[in-house]
C-alpha positions in Angstrom: 0.0 0.0 0.0 1.3 3.4 -1.0 0.8 6.6 1.2 2.4 9.2 -1.0 5.1 9.7 1.6 7.6 10.9 -1.0 5.4 12.7 -3.3 7.4 15.4 -5.1 10.7 14.2 -3.6 13.8 13.2 -5.7 16.7 11.1 -4.7 19.7 9.0 -5.7 19.9 5.3 -4.9 23.3 3.6 -4.9 23.8 -0.2 -5.1 20.8 -1.7 -6.8 22.1 -4.9 -8.6 19.1 -7.3 -8.9 15.8 -8.0 -7.2 17.5 -9.4 -4.2 19.2 -6.1 -3.4 17.9 -3.9 -0.6 18.6 -0.9 -2.8 16.4 -2.4 -5.5 13.5 -2.8 -3.0 14.1 0.8 -1.8 13.9 2.1 -5.4 10.6 0.2 -6.0 9.1 1.6 -2.8 10.4 5.1 -3.4 8.8 5.1 -6.8 5.5 3.7 -5.4 5.5 6.5 -2.8 5.8 9.2 -5.5 9.5 9.9 -5.7 11.6 10.5 -8.8 14.9 8.6 -8.6 18.3 8.2 -10.2 20.0 4.8 -9.9 23.7 4.3 -9.7 26.2 1.5 -9.5 29.6 0.7 -10.8 29.9 -0.2 -14.5 31.1 -3.7 -13.6 28.2 -4.3 -11.2 25.7 -3.1 -13.8 27.0 -5.6 -16.3 26.4 -8.4 -13.7 23.0 -7.2 -12.7 19.8 -6.0 -14.5 19.4 -2.5 -13.1 18.2 -1.2 -16.5 15.0 -3.3 -15.9 14.5 -1.5 -12.6 15.1 1.9 -14.2 12.4 1.2 -16.8 10.0 0.1 -14.1 10.7 3.3 -12.0 10.8 5.8 -14.9 14.4 6.5 -13.9 17.8 6.8 -15.4 21.0 4.9 -14.6 24.2 6.8 -14.2 27.3 4.5 -13.8 29.6 5.7 -11.0 32.4 4.4 -8.9 31.5 6.0 -5.5 35.2 5.9 -4.5 36.1 8.2 -7.4 35.4 11.9 -6.8 35.1 12.7 -10.5 32.5 9.9 -11.0 30.6 11.2 -8.0 30.6 14.7 -9.3 29.4 13.6 -12.7 26.6 11.5 -11.1 25.4 14.4 -9.0 25.5 16.9 -12.0 23.6 14.5 -14.2 21.1 13.8 -11.5 20.5 17.5 -11.0 20.0 17.9 -14.7 17.5 15.0 -14.7 15.6 16.4 -11.7 15.8 20.0 -12.8 17.5 21.1 -9.7 18.4 19.8 -6.2 17.2 16.5 -4.7 16.0 15.3 -1.3 17.5 12.0 -0.4 20.3 9.5 -0.9 20.6 5.8 -0.2 24.2 4.5 0.2 24.0 0.7 -0.2 27.6 0.0 -1.0 29.9 -2.6 0.6 32.5 -5.0 -0.5 35.5 -6.7 1.1 38.2 -8.4 -1.0 39.4 -10.2 2.1 35.9 -11.7 2.7 35.6 -12.7 -0.9 38.9 -14.4 -0.9 38.4 -16.1 2.5 41.4 -14.3 4.1 40.9 -14.3 7.9 41.0 -11.1 10.0 44.1 -12.2 11.9 46.0 -12.7 8.7 44.5 -9.8 6.8 45.8 -8.5 3.5 46.2 -4.8 4.1 45.9 -3.7 0.5 42.6 -5.5 0.4 41.7 -3.9 3.8 42.2 -0.4 2.4 39.9 -1.3 -0.5 37.3 -2.5 1.9 37.4 0.8 3.8 37.4 2.9 0.7 34.5 1.1 -0.9 32.4 0.4 2.1 32.9 3.6 4.2 35.0 6.4 2.6 32.7 6.3 -0.4 30.0 7.5 1.9 32.1 10.5 3.0 33.0 11.3 -0.6 29.3 11.3 -1.7 28.3 13.6 1.2 31.3 15.9 0.7 30.6 16.3 -3.0 26.9 16.9 -2.4 27.8 19.6 0.1 30.3 21.2 -2.3 27.7 21.3 -5.1 24.9 22.3 -2.8 22.9 19.5 -4.3 20.5 18.5 -1.5 17.5 20.5 -0.5 17.1 21.7 3.1 15.6 19.1 5.4 16.9 16.3 3.0 17.8 12.9 4.2 20.9 10.6 3.7 20.8 7.0 4.7 23.5 4.3 4.6 23.1 0.6 5.4 25.2 -0.8 8.3 25.3 -3.9 10.4 25.5 -4.8 14.1 29.1 -6.1 13.6 30.1 -2.4 13.9 29.4 -2.8 17.7 29.8 -6.5 18.2 32.1 -9.2 17.0 30.5 -11.6 14.6 32.6 -14.5 13.3 33.3 -14.3 9.6 32.4 -10.7 9.1 36.0 -9.8 9.0 37.2 -6.3 8.0 33.7 -5.3 7.0 33.0 -4.8 10.7 35.7 -2.1 10.8 34.3 -0.5 7.7 30.8 -0.4 9.2 32.1 1.2 12.4 33.7 3.9 10.3 30.5 4.3 8.2 28.5 5.0 11.3 31.1 7.5 12.6 31.0 9.4 9.3 27.2 9.6 9.6 27.6 11.2 13.0 30.4 13.6 12.1 28.8 14.8 8.8 25.4 14.7 10.4 26.4 17.5 12.7 27.9 19.6 10.0 25.1 19.1 7.4 22.4 19.4 10.0 23.7 22.6 11.4 24.1 24.2 8.0 21.2 22.8 5.9 19.0 20.8 8.3 20.0 17.7 6.3 19.8 14.6 8.4 22.2 11.6 8.1 21.5 8.2 9.6 22.6 4.6 9.3 20.3 1.5 9.4 21.7 -1.6 11.1 19.8 -4.2 9.2 19.4 -7.9 9.9 21.5 -10.3 7.9 19.7 -10.3 4.5 20.2 -12.8 1.7 21.4 -10.4 -0.9 24.1 -11.2 -3.5 26.7 -9.4 -1.3 25.5 -10.6 2.1 25.4 -14.2 1.0 29.2 -14.0 0.4 30.0 -13.8 4.1 31.4 -17.0 5.5 28.8 -19.1 7.4 26.0 -16.8 6.2 23.2 -19.4 6.3 24.1 -20.4 9.8 24.1 -16.7 10.8 20.8 -16.1 9.2 19.3 -19.0 11.1 20.8 -17.9 14.4 19.7 -14.3 14.2 16.2 -15.4 13.2 16.0 -17.6 16.3 17.4 -14.9 18.5 15.1 -12.1 17.3 11.6 -11.9 18.9 10.2 -10.5 15.6 12.5 -12.6 13.4 14.9 -11.2 10.8 13.9 -8.1 8.9 13.7 -8.8 5.2 14.9 -6.6 2.3 11.3 -5.4 1.8 11.0 -4.5 5.5 14.2 -2.5 5.2 12.9 -0.7 2.2 9.8 0.4 4.2 12.0 1.7 6.9 14.2 3.6 4.5 11.1 5.3 3.1 10.1 6.6 6.5 13.6 8.1 6.9 13.4 9.8 3.5 10.0 11.2 4.4 9.1 14.3 6.4 7.8 12.1 9.2 11.4 11.8 10.5 12.7 15.4 10.1 14.3 15.5 13.6 16.0 12.1 13.4 19.7 12.5 12.6 23.2 11.2 13.5 21.6 7.9 14.6 22.5 4.2 14.0 19.0 2.7 13.9 18.7 -1.0 14.6 16.3 -2.7 12.2 16.8 -6.3 13.2 13.7 -7.7 14.8 15.1 -7.0 18.2 18.3 -9.0 17.8 20.6 -6.2 19.0 18.9 -6.2 22.4 18.9 -9.9 23.0 21.2 -12.1 25.0 19.7 -15.6 24.5 16.2 -16.6 23.1 14.3 -19.7 24.0 14.4 -20.8 20.4 18.2 -20.4 20.2 18.6 -22.2 23.5 16.5 -25.1 22.4 18.6 -25.4 19.3 21.8 -25.2 21.4 20.5 -27.9 23.7 19.6 -30.1 20.8 23.1 -30.0 19.5 24.4 -31.3 22.8 21.8 -34.1 22.7 22.9 -35.0 19.2 26.5 -35.1 20.3 25.6 -37.4 23.3 23.8 -39.8 21.0 26.8 -40.0 18.7 29.0 -40.8 21.6 26.7 -43.6 22.7 26.8 -45.1 19.2 30.6 -45.0 19.2 
């Protein structure tokens, strides 16, 4: 159901790859709620996905851009302002990648060249996008910028590797720039700490299926889906959240406040019973 929450608003959405992407779902919901959008991803990612299909569905355009490259970001913002006929109102940063995770290199034996790429792609790109928007005065007063984060920024989760460091930096950038942009233009900047979500990128984390099952058992409301996250993003782009800024907002079914759930404990006890049965058979 649409509520016209974004009627008349315009925004850039980074990171849509395919219909599993959170950014893809956000683009669909933003369009449903009346927004005009521009889609962006790297040229390589666009060849692997089908973002042109999304653009057609949303009456949008696609502007290839490497968010780690200032010239690309500047070109994207300029073309977006041309398309919109002026400034815009919101941005979704849904960008993250770790070469160390992809190559299975553990955190305690990390490749530092890969590490720097992780930080640049997953966190510094957020700073570069915000900084360029501010320099170009591209966002309307009371605009909204949102980036996707994860609870590993605060807690250690096995297998998440250097992405945890990148997410911690991402959240810090939101706070630091949130103060500056809020003071100057009333533009709010927040991060959403989403449940583990079976996207193309998320599924590459070691032990992802086990993590997905664990967090679902731990969360009283269960894991938040990509569609759920899209709904939450829409509220943050809307005028209903004009005084929410510099926050890391947990959208995880309650996982971040849990210690141990009954469901997780039952599964844990079951594993002990299975081990005892195996010992008896031996």
